[in-house]
C-alpha positions in Angstrom: 66.4 70.2 162.4 69.4 68.7 160.7 73.1 69.3 161.4 75.4 68.5 158.4 78.7 66.9 159.4 81.7 66.2 157.3 82.2 63.0 155.4 78.5 62.4 154.5 77.3 62.3 158.0 74.3 64.2 159.4 72.6 64.5 162.8 68.8 64.7 162.7 67.3 66.3 165.8 63.8 65.7 167.0 62.1 66.1 170.4 63.0 62.6 171.6 66.6 62.1 170.4 69.6 62.9 168.2 70.0 60.5 165.3 73.4 60.1 163.6 73.1 59.0 159.9 75.5 58.3 157.1 74.5 59.3 153.6 75.4 57.0 150.7 74.4 56.1 147.2 72.4 52.8 147.0 70.4 51.1 144.3 66.6 51.1 143.9 64.7 48.0 142.8 65.4 48.8 139.1 69.2 49.0 139.8 69.3 52.8 139.5 71.4 54.9 141.9 69.4 56.3 144.7 70.4 58.6 147.6 70.0 56.8 151.0 70.9 57.1 154.6 71.9 54.5 157.2 71.2 55.1 160.9 74.4 54.9 162.9 72.8 55.4 166.3 70.4 57.3 168.5 71.7 59.6 171.2 70.6 61.8 174.1 72.6 64.8 173.0 74.7 66.2 170.2 78.0 65.6 171.9 77.4 61.9 172.0 76.6 62.0 168.3 79.8 63.8 167.4 81.8 61.4 169.6 80.3 58.5 167.6 80.9 60.3 164.3 84.6 60.7 165.2 84.9 57.0 166.2 83.3 55.9 163.0 85.4 58.2 160.9 88.5 56.8 162.5 87.5 53.3 161.8 86.8 54.1 158.2 90.1 55.9 157.7 92.2 53.2 159.3 90.2 50.2 157.9 92.4 47.5 156.3 95.7 48.9 157.6 98.3 46.8 159.4 100.2 49.0 161.8 102.3 48.8 165.0 100.7 50.2 168.1 102.9 53.3 167.8 101.9 53.7 164.2 98.3 53.2 164.9 98.3 55.8 167.7 100.1 58.3 165.4 97.6 57.8 162.6 94.7 58.0 165.1 96.1 61.3 166.5 96.4 62.7 162.9 92.9 61.6 162.0 91.4 63.1 165.2 93.0 66.4 164.3 91.8 66.3 160.7 88.2 65.6 161.9 88.3 68.3 164.5 89.6 70.8 161.9 86.9 69.8 159.5 84.2 70.3 162.1 85.6 73.6 163.2 85.8 74.8 159.6 82.1 74.0 159.2 81.1 76.2 162.2 
């Protein structure tokens, strides 16, 4: 079974674990574009997967920014709300 998350992330579920993966476009040996997936982690339940997805999405969104602690916390709160809204919309 596969759960599709926002921002090109998926959770693959098998009898042993929950695998969080990020979809991206890579290159094959000929240099052509090719759909690929990177494993972001293996988890014991779906909640842990979603928590890691949120953490990774925060990092991606705030990457390269230089902010004060207050500014960082404000951006983090906005990003958390955006991600939660996106997950709820998908349900």
